[in-house]
Backbone bond lengths (Angstrom), bond angles and torsions (degrees), N, CA, C in turn:
res aa  C-N    CA-C-N  psi(-1)  N-CA   C-N-CA  omega(-1)  CA-C   N-CA-C  phi
1 M - - - 1.478 - - 1.497 110.14 -
2 T 1.344 115.06 144.50 1.455 119.12 -177.68 1.572 108.75 -81.03
3 A 1.234 116.75 124.32 1.525 120.50 175.09 1.632 104.62 -78.20
4 S 1.315 112.72 133.51 1.483 117.78 -178.36 1.521 110.15 -162.19
5 S 1.241 114.10 -173.13 1.463 124.01 171.84 1.453 112.08 -113.77
6 I 1.309 123.13 125.90 1.434 126.73 -169.07 1.515 106.22 -130.99
7 L 1.431 113.29 131.19 1.457 117.48 169.76 1.459 106.41 -115.90
8 V 1.392 113.30 131.77 1.501 118.99 176.01 1.567 106.26 -105.93
9 L 1.336 113.41 132.85 1.440 120.39 176.67 1.490 112.50 -92.81
10 G 1.324 116.21 114.46 1.433 118.14 -178.91 1.541 117.82 96.42
11 A 1.315 113.36 137.58 1.518 115.71 -172.62 1.629 104.96 -128.40
12 G 1.350 113.82 41.42 1.497 115.80 172.02 1.448 109.95 -82.37
13 E 1.347 113.52 -152.67 1.505 118.85 -175.55 1.551 107.66 -60.14
14 L 1.229 116.78 -49.73 1.471 121.90 -174.10 1.612 108.07 -72.55
15 G 1.251 119.77 -45.17 1.426 124.88 -173.68 1.614 106.32 -62.03
16 M 1.211 112.85 -46.57 1.542 116.09 179.86 1.542 112.91 -64.96
17 A 1.323 117.78 -36.91 1.496 121.84 172.78 1.518 110.91 -63.07
18 V 1.306 119.64 -40.95 1.473 120.06 179.96 1.571 108.98 -70.00
19 L 1.319 117.03 -46.31 1.437 119.75 -177.93 1.462 111.33 -56.46
20 H 1.310 119.53 -48.89 1.437 124.89 -176.61 1.492 109.98 -66.40
21 A 1.300 119.09 -40.16 1.480 118.94 176.88 1.504 110.97 -69.01
22 L 1.225 120.26 -39.09 1.593 118.14 175.28 1.492 109.33 -63.73
23 A 1.308 120.10 -38.38 1.421 123.30 -179.29 1.593 109.08 -67.85
24 D 1.306 117.15 -33.10 1.456 119.86 178.62 1.488 110.55 -70.52
25 L 1.331 118.58 -31.07 1.472 119.75 -171.35 1.612 109.97 -92.91
26 A 1.340 114.87 -25.83 1.461 115.97 -175.18 1.494 107.41 -79.50
27 A 1.359 115.35 139.44 1.459 122.10 169.59 1.594 109.53 -73.48
28 P 1.308 116.52 147.43 1.472 118.66 -175.60 1.573 107.53 -57.80
29 G 1.272 113.11 134.28 1.507 121.83 -179.71 1.467 118.75 73.14
30 D 1.451 112.46 1.62 1.456 118.38 -177.64 1.520 114.88 -79.36
31 M 1.320 113.77 -23.08 1.434 117.33 -164.19 1.634 104.15 -148.77
32 R 1.296 113.66 137.97 1.432 118.20 165.16 1.574 108.74 -90.88
33 L 1.347 109.74 123.98 1.455 118.58 -175.76 1.505 107.26 -125.56
34 A 1.366 113.44 128.03 1.479 117.17 -175.43 1.540 107.77 -142.42
35 V 1.415 111.77 162.31 1.508 116.07 -179.44 1.549 100.13 -131.91
36 L 1.350 113.20 140.96 1.440 120.48 173.17 1.532 109.57 -89.42
37 L 1.298 116.13 123.71 1.542 123.30 -176.47 1.538 105.24 -129.48
38 R 1.381 108.45 147.82 1.478 115.53 167.27 1.508 111.70 -54.44
39 P 1.329 121.78 149.02 1.494 118.19 175.64 1.463 115.82 -56.52
40 A 1.329 120.60 -33.40 1.430 122.50 176.90 1.476 114.38 -64.71
41 S 1.247 118.82 -17.54 1.531 123.90 -169.96 1.596 106.92 -103.99
42 L 1.333 117.42 -4.90 1.493 119.27 -171.45 1.542 113.39 -62.39
43 H 1.329 115.92 -27.99 1.486 120.39 -174.14 1.564 109.09 -118.29
44 S 1.288 113.31 26.69 1.538 117.04 177.41 1.541 104.90 -79.54
45 A 1.365 109.53 168.57 1.520 118.09 -179.69 1.571 108.11 -64.30
46 A 1.306 119.47 -34.75 1.444 120.19 -177.49 1.485 109.84 -71.13
47 A 1.331 118.22 -39.73 1.479 124.24 171.78 1.498 114.54 -56.72
48 N 1.405 114.63 -46.92 1.445 117.48 -179.30 1.611 113.56 -68.25
49 A 1.322 114.15 -26.96 1.430 121.10 175.02 1.464 112.22 -70.13
50 L 1.365 117.57 -37.85 1.381 122.50 175.06 1.544 111.52 -64.94
51 R 1.383 114.26 -42.77 1.422 119.09 -178.14 1.597 109.95 -60.60
52 A 1.289 114.21 -35.07 1.482 122.04 -178.29 1.586 108.42 -64.19
53 R 1.262 117.36 -24.22 1.467 122.70 177.38 1.506 110.68 -91.51
54 G 1.374 119.06 -1.08 1.456 119.95 179.98 1.489 112.78 87.40
55 I 1.381 113.83 20.42 1.469 118.85 178.21 1.552 106.92 -98.46
56 E 1.299 117.23 125.52 1.475 124.21 -178.00 1.513 107.67 -80.95
57 A 1.391 117.08 147.63 1.409 121.63 173.75 1.566 112.69 -112.09
58 V 1.337 114.89 125.13 1.438 119.85 -176.94 1.505 108.59 -113.03
59 A 1.279 114.98 133.87 1.547 120.28 -175.40 1.550 109.71 -80.23
60 G 1.239 115.58 130.44 1.467 122.09 177.03 1.577 110.78 -174.88
61 D 1.301 111.62 157.35 1.466 117.75 179.15 1.552 111.91 -128.81
62 L 1.336 114.05 103.52 1.449 120.22 -173.43 1.538 111.89 -55.17
63 Q 1.364 116.95 -39.27 1.344 122.28 -175.69 1.525 116.36 -74.40
64 N 1.301 114.12 -44.00 1.462 119.48 -172.01 1.470 118.06 -102.38
65 D 1.442 117.75 -21.99 1.407 123.95 172.75 1.563 111.11 -62.75
66 S 1.331 113.93 142.41 1.472 115.08 175.96 1.582 113.53 -73.87
67 Q 1.241 115.65 164.95 1.406 118.19 177.64 1.607 113.51 -57.76
68 R 1.267 112.29 -36.51 1.536 117.46 177.03 1.498 111.89 -61.08
69 V 1.331 111.67 -50.84 1.466 117.37 179.09 1.521 115.04 -59.26
70 L 1.319 112.82 -41.20 1.392 114.67 -179.58 1.521 114.27 -74.03
71 A 1.305 115.71 -26.41 1.526 120.13 171.37 1.555 108.35 -63.06
72 E 1.327 115.66 -41.22 1.511 115.81 177.55 1.544 113.77 -64.96
73 H 1.318 115.74 -33.22 1.480 121.00 174.21 1.534 109.30 -62.61
74 F 1.384 116.12 -45.77 1.435 120.74 -170.81 1.516 111.56 -77.24
75 A 1.359 118.35 -27.95 1.484 120.09 -166.00 1.465 116.19 -58.81
76 P 1.414 121.93 -31.83 1.522 118.66 -176.61 1.548 110.07 -76.68
77 F 1.376 123.14 -3.10 1.390 120.86 -175.61 1.570 114.83 -111.33
78 D 1.301 115.98 145.64 1.461 120.22 -176.33 1.531 108.32 -77.43
79 T 1.360 117.39 -36.98 1.482 116.08 179.40 1.491 108.21 -128.53
80 V 1.305 118.77 141.94 1.468 125.03 175.82 1.498 106.55 -122.82
81 I 1.372 120.03 126.68 1.416 123.02 -177.52 1.551 105.27 -115.55
82 C 1.329 115.84 121.83 1.524 117.29 -179.34 1.544 107.42 -92.06
83 C 1.298 115.56 119.70 1.486 120.48 176.31 1.478 112.45 -119.26
84 T 1.278 115.59 25.88 1.488 121.55 171.96 1.491 112.71 -113.09
85 G 1.250 119.74 127.41 1.434 124.49 -169.34 1.483 113.52 -90.70
86 F 1.387 117.75 -142.52 1.453 122.35 -173.69 1.508 112.49 -78.37
87 A 1.267 120.37 -7.14 1.479 122.39 179.58 1.482 115.19 -58.68
88 A 1.355 115.60 -28.43 1.527 118.71 -177.62 1.510 110.46 -74.41
89 G 1.358 119.33 -2.71 1.426 122.07 173.88 1.500 117.39 100.73
90 P 1.343 122.44 161.37 1.396 125.97 -172.88 1.570 108.52 -61.55
91 G 1.292 116.02 140.35 1.537 120.57 174.69 1.497 111.05 88.88
92 T 1.324 121.67 -14.88 1.352 121.53 -175.65 1.560 113.41 -64.48
93 Q 1.354 113.71 -41.03 1.450 117.97 178.46 1.547 115.39 -62.66
94 R 1.298 114.66 -38.12 1.461 118.98 173.05 1.538 111.27 -65.25
95 K 1.304 119.38 -42.54 1.403 122.48 178.95 1.500 111.22 -60.57
96 L 1.283 118.87 -41.37 1.538 122.46 -178.81 1.459 108.95 -66.24
97 A 1.370 116.36 -43.12 1.471 116.07 179.27 1.477 112.71 -62.47
98 R 1.343 116.33 -40.85 1.487 118.71 177.80 1.522 109.46 -62.38
99 A 1.264 113.90 -46.48 1.530 117.42 179.44 1.484 114.77 -58.79
100 A 1.368 120.37 -31.16 1.404 125.81 176.87 1.527 109.87 -68.28
101 I 1.363 113.76 -41.92 1.392 119.63 -178.87 1.570 110.43 -69.87
102 E 1.367 112.54 -43.82 1.546 116.98 -178.56 1.509 108.34 -65.70
103 G 1.290 119.97 -32.55 1.497 124.39 -179.31 1.507 112.58 -77.29
104 G 1.281 118.10 -8.79 1.495 118.25 178.69 1.541 110.34 73.54
105 V 1.273 121.06 26.86 1.399 126.97 176.49 1.556 109.99 -58.39
106 R 1.250 120.47 126.32 1.433 121.08 -176.15 1.512 112.26 -65.82
107 R 1.283 118.39 -35.40 1.497 122.16 178.39 1.519 107.45 -147.53
108 Y 1.321 112.85 138.14 1.514 119.72 177.52 1.488 111.28 -126.08
109 V 1.362 116.70 129.41 1.473 121.37 174.67 1.520 103.51 -109.18
110 P 1.315 115.62 108.84 1.568 119.19 -179.80 1.459 107.85 -81.53
111 W 1.364 111.25 169.51 1.434 121.94 177.89 1.586 105.96 -69.81
112 Q 1.371 120.07 87.64 1.373 120.90 174.83 1.582 108.93 -132.40
113 F 1.259 112.62 28.47 1.491 117.88 -179.92 1.419 113.33 -70.98
114 G 1.334 122.49 65.22 1.363 126.44 -173.29 1.521 113.36 -156.41
115 V 1.329 117.01 -126.41 1.457 124.38 -173.25 1.539 111.30 -94.22
116 D 1.320 117.62 177.69 1.380 124.84 -178.66 1.558 108.23 -86.16
117 Y 1.320 115.26 87.99 1.468 118.40 -172.27 1.549 113.06 -63.91
118 D 1.363 113.46 -31.02 1.491 117.81 -178.66 1.553 105.96 -63.10
119 L 1.327 119.56 -43.71 1.425 122.02 -175.82 1.584 109.76 -68.46
120 I 1.320 114.43 -43.37 1.488 119.28 -179.27 1.522 110.24 -64.02
121 G 1.347 119.24 -39.61 1.401 122.06 177.29 1.578 113.75 77.14
122 R 1.300 115.25 179.43 1.489 119.15 -175.64 1.582 108.68 -85.78
123 G 1.254 111.65 157.16 1.531 120.78 175.74 1.480 109.53 80.02
124 S 1.370 120.85 25.61 1.473 117.80 174.97 1.521 110.61 -78.36
125 P 1.317 115.80 169.34 1.461 119.13 177.11 1.442 116.33 -54.15
126 Q 1.313 120.50 -27.41 1.444 124.94 176.34 1.462 109.52 -98.45
127 D 1.346 116.65 97.08 1.455 122.31 -169.59 1.558 113.52 -69.02
128 T 1.367 116.61 -21.11 1.432 113.99 179.33 1.517 111.99 -71.13
129 F 1.319 117.56 -6.87 1.457 119.70 178.66 1.512 109.23 -72.85
130 D 1.328 119.35 -25.43 1.479 118.64 -179.37 1.538 109.64 -59.63
131 E 1.334 116.18 -36.54 1.498 121.19 -175.56 1.564 103.82 -65.97
132 Q 1.280 120.40 -34.09 1.437 119.05 179.15 1.518 111.83 -62.87
133 L 1.274 112.94 -40.28 1.462 119.11 178.83 1.604 112.99 -72.90
134 D 1.323 115.18 -23.34 1.531 120.22 169.19 1.487 107.13 -68.48
135 V 1.294 118.65 -38.39 1.545 119.50 -176.49 1.554 106.37 -66.92
136 R 1.353 111.91 -45.61 1.427 114.93 -179.09 1.576 111.76 -58.14
137 D 1.318 116.19 -43.94 1.420 120.36 -177.97 1.561 111.33 -64.49
138 L 1.379 115.13 -39.24 1.445 119.23 173.41 1.503 113.68 -58.30
139 L 1.275 116.02 -45.95 1.506 117.70 -174.91 1.511 109.53 -74.11
140 R 1.315 121.38 -38.56 1.433 124.52 -179.01 1.555 112.92 -69.69
141 A 1.363 114.95 -22.86 1.463 115.09 -177.75 1.506 112.41 -85.71
142 Q 1.261 118.07 0.49 1.523 117.50 -175.54 1.605 106.70 -126.68
143 H 1.397 115.23 168.92 1.431 118.28 -178.16 1.464 114.76 -128.90
144 G 1.402 115.20 -2.11 1.488 116.33 -178.80 1.534 113.18 -75.32
145 T 1.297 116.39 -33.60 1.464 121.52 -173.57 1.516 107.98 -116.50
146 Q 1.376 118.43 117.91 1.435 120.77 172.25 1.562 109.57 -66.05
147 W 1.336 117.91 156.03 1.471 120.81 177.19 1.489 109.72 -132.38
148 L 1.310 112.13 153.77 1.547 115.47 -178.23 1.506 104.42 -145.45
149 I 1.420 113.92 116.68 1.453 118.74 -177.97 1.558 108.31 -104.20
150 I 1.267 115.91 137.80 1.457 123.39 -175.45 1.476 106.64 -117.16
151 S 1.314 116.58 109.21 1.543 118.24 -176.23 1.570 105.84 -100.69
152 T 1.284 115.24 123.22 1.491 118.47 -171.83 1.526 113.42 -120.98
153 G 1.369 115.64 -2.37 1.488 114.55 -168.05 1.441 117.75 71.85
154 M 1.302 118.66 -168.79 1.544 124.87 -179.98 1.508 105.54 -72.16
155 F 1.433 113.91 147.21 1.484 115.31 165.78 1.494 111.06 -56.53
156 T 1.223 121.86 138.26 1.486 122.37 -178.42 1.539 113.32 -60.63
157 S 1.279 115.95 -32.45 1.475 118.23 -179.38 1.436 111.63 -69.28
158 F 1.325 119.67 -24.10 1.483 119.61 -174.76 1.509 110.89 -67.22
159 L 1.381 118.91 -25.25 1.497 119.47 173.40 1.467 114.46 -60.27
160 F 1.342 115.90 -20.31 1.371 121.61 -172.28 1.505 116.84 -112.74
161 E 1.440 111.86 3.52 1.471 118.73 175.57 1.575 110.29 -68.76
162 P 1.264 117.18 121.29 1.520 118.72 -176.59 1.504 113.50 -57.50
163 S 1.364 117.64 -34.46 1.481 119.97 172.12 1.484 117.09 -60.19
164 F 1.349 114.99 -35.79 1.503 118.59 -179.58 1.524 111.21 -71.20
165 G 1.317 118.61 -28.81 1.448 121.12 170.27 1.542 117.21 90.09
166 V 1.319 119.48 0.93 1.476 118.00 -173.11 1.544 108.24 -79.03
167 V 1.320 116.54 -61.28 1.509 120.88 175.18 1.480 104.55 -102.66
168 D 1.338 116.17 111.68 1.472 118.84 -178.20 1.600 107.38 -120.94
169 L 1.321 115.20 85.15 1.473 116.13 -176.51 1.510 111.79 -64.87
170 A 1.316 119.10 -30.98 1.408 116.17 178.18 1.431 117.24 -62.20
171 Q 1.476 116.21 -27.60 1.449 120.70 175.24 1.499 112.49 -102.81
172 N 1.419 115.48 12.25 1.464 120.61 176.67 1.559 110.44 55.19
173 T 1.337 117.46 37.12 1.444 122.88 -174.53 1.494 112.76 -135.46
174 V 1.323 114.82 145.79 1.485 123.49 171.08 1.429 105.11 -121.55
175 R 1.393 117.66 138.93 1.491 118.66 -177.22 1.520 107.96 -123.85
176 A 1.331 116.62 143.95 1.479 122.14 176.41 1.513 110.26 -95.41
177 L 1.328 116.94 127.70 1.516 122.62 176.45 1.575 103.75 -84.06
178 G 1.329 115.29 106.24 1.480 117.84 -176.73 1.450 110.51 99.01
179 S 1.432 116.32 -84.32 1.406 121.56 -179.87 1.475 108.09 -157.62
180 W 1.317 119.08 172.34 1.465 124.09 -176.12 1.549 108.78 -71.68
181 D 1.268 115.60 -13.39 1.512 119.38 -179.72 1.585 111.48 -100.52
182 T 1.368 117.57 -6.04 1.385 123.70 177.79 1.587 106.43 -68.64
183 A 1.355 119.26 135.44 1.407 123.65 -171.56 1.575 108.38 -111.61
184 V 1.277 111.73 155.49 1.522 120.47 177.82 1.539 110.81 -141.05
185 T 1.261 115.47 141.51 1.531 118.22 174.64 1.552 108.34 -105.23
186 V 1.349 114.71 136.47 1.470 118.62 -179.19 1.440 109.75 -135.89
187 T 1.404 115.66 150.18 1.457 120.83 174.89 1.506 107.51 -140.72
188 T 1.279 120.97 148.20 1.389 120.82 176.74 1.564 111.55 -81.42
189 P 1.343 117.44 150.41 1.544 118.58 178.52 1.524 111.85 -55.40
190 E 1.376 115.52 -35.90 1.530 116.31 -177.89 1.524 109.67 -67.10
191 D 1.441 114.34 -40.32 1.456 114.15 178.69 1.524 109.79 -68.03
192 I 1.316 118.90 -38.05 1.450 122.57 179.38 1.528 111.41 -60.21
193 G 1.330 115.66 -36.26 1.543 121.11 174.78 1.458 107.74 -63.58
194 R 1.329 117.73 -50.12 1.504 118.91 -176.48 1.493 115.10 -63.69
195 L 1.343 113.94 -37.58 1.508 119.24 -179.43 1.583 107.84 -72.30
196 T 1.324 113.92 -45.98 1.495 116.52 179.63 1.464 109.62 -49.51
197 A 1.370 115.55 -51.45 1.527 117.17 -178.79 1.479 112.67 -58.93
198 H 1.347 120.69 -38.46 1.397 123.53 -176.04 1.586 108.23 -70.91
199 I 1.385 112.92 -39.96 1.463 116.25 -178.18 1.547 112.87 -68.16
200 V 1.330 110.82 -42.38 1.520 116.52 -179.77 1.465 116.29 -65.58
201 L 1.362 113.23 -32.67 1.457 123.55 -177.95 1.588 115.17 -92.29
202 A 1.302 114.76 -2.83 1.455 120.01 -168.68 1.573 109.18 -67.11
203 E 1.254 116.13 144.57 1.521 124.95 172.62 1.481 110.70 -115.83
204 P 1.373 118.49 134.35 1.448 123.18 -5.84 1.531 110.13 -66.47
205 A 1.311 120.11 160.86 1.433 123.52 -169.30 1.524 110.48 -70.33
206 L 1.352 117.56 141.52 1.411 122.26 -176.62 1.574 105.71 -94.07
207 G 1.276 113.81 143.02 1.438 118.42 176.65 1.588 111.98 -161.80
208 N 1.313 117.98 157.47 1.451 121.70 175.51 1.589 113.29 56.86
209 Q 1.298 109.20 46.48 1.589 115.37 -176.58 1.491 109.15 -156.82
210 V 1.312 111.49 157.09 1.498 119.87 168.66 1.556 109.14 -95.25
211 V 1.358 114.92 129.19 1.456 118.13 174.85 1.448 107.25 -114.49
212 F 1.370 115.37 136.06 1.510 120.60 -174.71 1.532 104.61 -105.31
213 T 1.297 116.22 144.88 1.533 124.87 168.02 1.475 108.99 -127.48
214 A 1.285 117.65 164.99 1.463 124.18 178.05 1.535 112.77 -156.62
215 G 1.337 117.00 115.19 1.409 111.14 166.45 1.501 115.75 -76.79
216 D 1.351 111.44 -30.83 1.469 119.05 175.24 1.468 108.37 -163.34
217 T 1.300 123.05 152.36 1.426 129.91 168.54 1.497 107.11 -130.26
218 L 1.326 116.56 122.55 1.435 122.07 -178.84 1.489 114.96 -155.76
219 T 1.372 115.31 152.31 1.457 116.68 -177.72 1.539 106.33 -79.38
220 Y 1.329 115.13 168.05 1.517 118.56 176.64 1.570 111.61 -67.22
221 G 1.255 114.25 -25.65 1.502 116.09 172.90 1.535 111.52 -65.94
222 Q 1.361 114.90 -49.24 1.406 121.48 173.70 1.541 114.02 -57.18
223 L 1.347 114.65 -39.91 1.457 116.99 175.33 1.514 111.99 -59.24
224 A 1.316 114.36 -48.30 1.411 118.03 -178.39 1.558 115.07 -56.16
225 N 1.363 111.03 -45.99 1.468 117.25 175.92 1.550 115.11 -63.27
226 T 1.349 115.09 -37.69 1.398 121.75 178.57 1.553 113.52 -65.75
227 V 1.342 115.11 -37.69 1.425 118.62 174.91 1.571 114.13 -63.81
228 D 1.397 108.05 -45.70 1.509 115.82 178.06 1.506 112.23 -55.79
229 A 1.415 112.20 -55.79 1.435 118.17 -174.28 1.592 111.97 -61.92
230 T 1.292 114.32 -41.57 1.542 119.21 -174.85 1.561 111.81 -67.95
231 L 1.364 112.34 -40.23 1.457 120.52 -175.28 1.543 111.05 -91.66
232 G 1.304 121.58 -17.21 1.368 125.51 -177.93 1.583 113.03 72.67
233 I 1.350 114.58 36.90 1.431 123.35 -177.04 1.553 111.46 -126.43
234 R 1.269 119.77 177.61 1.369 126.31 173.95 1.509 109.78 -133.62
235 L 1.387 115.09 104.60 1.451 123.35 -175.34 1.575 106.49 -85.59
236 Q 1.285 112.84 145.43 1.481 117.47 168.62 1.458 113.06 -72.28
237 R 1.357 122.03 140.84 1.406 127.73 179.02 1.505 113.86 -94.38
238 E 1.339 116.32 135.70 1.486 119.09 176.83 1.487 110.24 -142.65
239 P 1.370 123.16 108.81 1.484 123.27 179.23 1.476 107.01 -76.28
240 W 1.250 112.00 141.92 1.522 123.51 169.74 1.608 106.49 -116.71
241 P 1.269 115.17 90.04 1.528 117.33 178.37 1.472 114.06 -68.61
242 V 1.366 112.70 160.69 1.430 119.79 -177.28 1.511 112.84 -56.00
243 P 1.279 121.93 -47.97 1.473 120.78 -177.56 1.547 113.06 -56.09
244 R 1.440 114.13 -39.57 1.430 115.89 -176.96 1.596 105.92 -69.61
245 L 1.298 120.98 -41.95 1.480 120.81 -175.86 1.493 111.96 -68.43
246 L 1.439 118.37 -32.74 1.466 122.43 178.21 1.578 105.78 -69.43
247 A 1.264 118.23 -41.47 1.493 121.38 178.19 1.535 115.20 -63.70
248 E 1.307 114.32 -36.31 1.459 120.82 172.96 1.538 111.99 -64.94
249 L 1.352 111.30 -42.13 1.475 117.60 178.11 1.484 113.11 -61.38
250 A 1.332 111.85 -45.22 1.596 120.62 -176.54 1.549 107.60 -57.47
251 K 1.379 117.76 -34.07 1.484 123.27 -179.44 1.543 110.99 -72.26
252 D 1.332 114.92 -31.99 1.418 120.18 -172.55 1.566 108.12 -139.03
253 P 1.364 115.53 68.00 1.476 117.55 -171.37 1.499 119.52 -65.94
254 D 1.298 116.92 -11.35 1.454 121.01 177.56 1.491 114.68 -97.64
255 D 1.287 121.01 2.98 1.424 127.51 178.92 1.628 108.05 -77.67
256 N 1.266 115.28 113.52 1.385 119.89 -174.43 1.545 115.77 -68.28
257 L 1.345 113.89 -40.56 1.457 118.78 176.27 1.536 109.82 -65.25
258 K 1.204 122.08 -35.25 1.553 122.41 177.34 1.456 108.94 -66.86
259 K 1.414 120.66 -35.13 1.387 123.53 175.13 1.527 111.09 -60.26
260 Y 1.298 114.10 -49.60 1.568 119.76 179.49 1.501 112.50 -61.55
261 R 1.394 115.58 -43.41 1.383 116.85 178.49 1.546 113.57 -56.96
262 A 1.360 114.41 -46.11 1.443 119.91 -176.24 1.472 110.17 -64.64
263 V 1.335 119.90 -41.99 1.440 119.86 -175.13 1.478 112.07 -69.21
264 F 1.352 117.42 -40.41 1.452 121.08 179.69 1.514 112.04 -69.28
265 A 1.345 115.70 -33.14 1.444 121.86 176.94 1.545 110.95 -60.82
266 Q 1.281 116.41 -37.32 1.417 122.01 -179.03 1.563 112.22 -64.62
267 G 1.329 114.75 -25.71 1.399 117.66 167.01 1.597 118.03 81.65
268 H 1.416 113.87 0.10 1.446 118.36 -175.79 1.529 108.99 -91.71
269 G 1.375 117.01 125.86 1.493 122.36 175.03 1.465 110.74 63.34
270 V 1.342 122.71 30.26 1.438 122.59 175.11 1.474 113.02 -119.37
271 A 1.335 116.55 -0.03 1.469 119.86 173.30 1.506 110.88 -151.23
272 W 1.256 114.46 151.71 1.528 124.92 -177.54 1.464 111.99 -148.17
273 D 1.350 115.35 158.79 1.426 124.15 -178.00 1.583 109.36 -66.60
274 P 1.257 121.17 117.80 1.438 122.70 175.17 1.510 112.99 -48.85
275 A 1.289 122.17 -30.50 1.462 125.90 178.74 1.517 113.15 -58.28
276 V 1.362 117.53 -26.82 1.489 118.91 179.38 1.582 114.80 -88.03
277 T 1.320 115.75 2.42 1.388 119.64 -175.08 1.582 117.96 -84.17
278 F 1.314 113.87 155.18 1.516 118.00 175.38 1.500 111.08 -56.23
279 N 1.307 118.94 -43.25 1.465 120.43 -176.42 1.548 110.62 -65.29
280 A 1.361 120.50 -36.45 1.418 123.48 178.14 1.474 113.16 -65.63
281 R 1.424 114.84 -43.92 1.455 119.66 -177.38 1.443 110.10 -68.21
282 H 1.330 121.48 -26.31 1.484 124.41 -173.24 1.537 110.56 -111.76
283 H 1.375 116.87 10.05 1.437 124.72 169.21 1.545 108.13 56.71
284 I 1.338 114.52 46.21 1.540 120.85 177.45 1.542 106.00 -94.11
285 A 1.240 117.74 122.84 1.510 119.74 179.42 1.485 110.13 -75.19
286 M 1.365 112.95 141.55 1.463 123.64 -170.44 1.521 111.30 -127.15
287 T 1.259 119.92 162.58 1.485 124.95 178.05 1.515 107.26 -92.53
288 D 1.218 116.22 111.64 1.448 123.24 179.52 1.629 107.07 -85.85
289 V 1.300 115.35 175.84 1.421 117.38 -171.62 1.501 113.36 -70.84
290 A 1.376 119.39 -33.08 1.421 120.54 177.92 1.536 110.97 -67.74
291 T 1.329 116.43 -35.97 1.446 120.76 177.66 1.541 111.65 -68.22
292 W 1.411 117.61 -39.73 1.423 122.68 178.26 1.600 105.29 -63.76
293 I 1.254 120.76 -45.76 1.432 118.09 -176.92 1.540 112.77 -61.08
294 R 1.442 113.12 -43.20 1.473 115.74 176.33 1.546 115.33 -57.88
295 Q 1.328 116.72 -32.01 1.400 125.43 -174.61 1.585 108.10 -79.28
296 H 1.368 118.54 -33.64 1.421 118.81 -162.10 1.488 115.10 -122.87
297 L 1.329 118.42 -13.17 1.490 121.28 -172.05 1.533 112.56 -127.00
298 R 1.284 113.94 154.63 1.525 118.01 168.03 1.564 103.88 -140.04
299 A 1.211 114.53 154.55 1.536 120.86 179.00 1.442 109.68 -63.66
300 P 1.337 119.38 134.06 1.461 121.43 169.60 1.476 109.51 -57.84
301 A 1.434 113.48 145.18 1.498 119.91 -178.64 1.515 112.55 -55.98
302 T 1.271 112.78 -32.93 1.548 117.36 -174.37 1.478 112.57 -69.33
303 I 1.308 121.86 -20.45 1.471 125.17 -172.80 1.529 110.56 -122.34
304 R 1.291 119.08 12.23 1.482 120.27 178.18 1.540 108.92 -75.47
């Protein structure tokens, strides 16, 4: 493993998973590991728990600090890993990439823990994806800072979010985005954390490339069958074809969930063969959808 100094941006679900995984892999005293937190969070219970693991807390505000100030925060670190997503607001991901370059960071891992934005391209139903392509363009156009993009697919749990509408146990229904043959790749945040640590600390060091991971890749038909078999139930099937989802988005163009449904229904750049992934090549066990269901769900009493 490469000894280095690493700064993680954000301590949400993904950031915490990455921080703990890095701390697990690093030998004591081998690596400076830090997390950037808003000043108001520096003395929170979560921050104190991280300090107990030897993780340093650095004060900063990704949304409100200028690019120059952020560059100063980033400069002392060899690698910066961005684990804060779109919640920080439009333009933030571009600003962070520019700050990493300005700060002379040796390697930057942007917030790209999702789909294959290159394959999806610009102008997709989810307009925030265009900023992800802007970040890739910024990083590819320069040579001072290496970049490393980790594509993980959708968070596994998102398939089961009632508001997303794919697996809706309350309504005894599973819905296909696009068609029953449309596929999706998913990975749990915990697995993303473990893999990110392995990828960032790999020897020889990885850089200037896109690395794919997958906890599972399955069609919506396979998802429906997996839920049924794992929970011992029989869900109703309801397809949500692309024209329907695009029409619903046209009526409500600012609805973020409808944007995601439409882009995943189109099926481009949202699924890949697990055989091409980092975890498959390195024989790292992952949490597939059936295992996630067994760990987190039980059949509602009304449909058992």
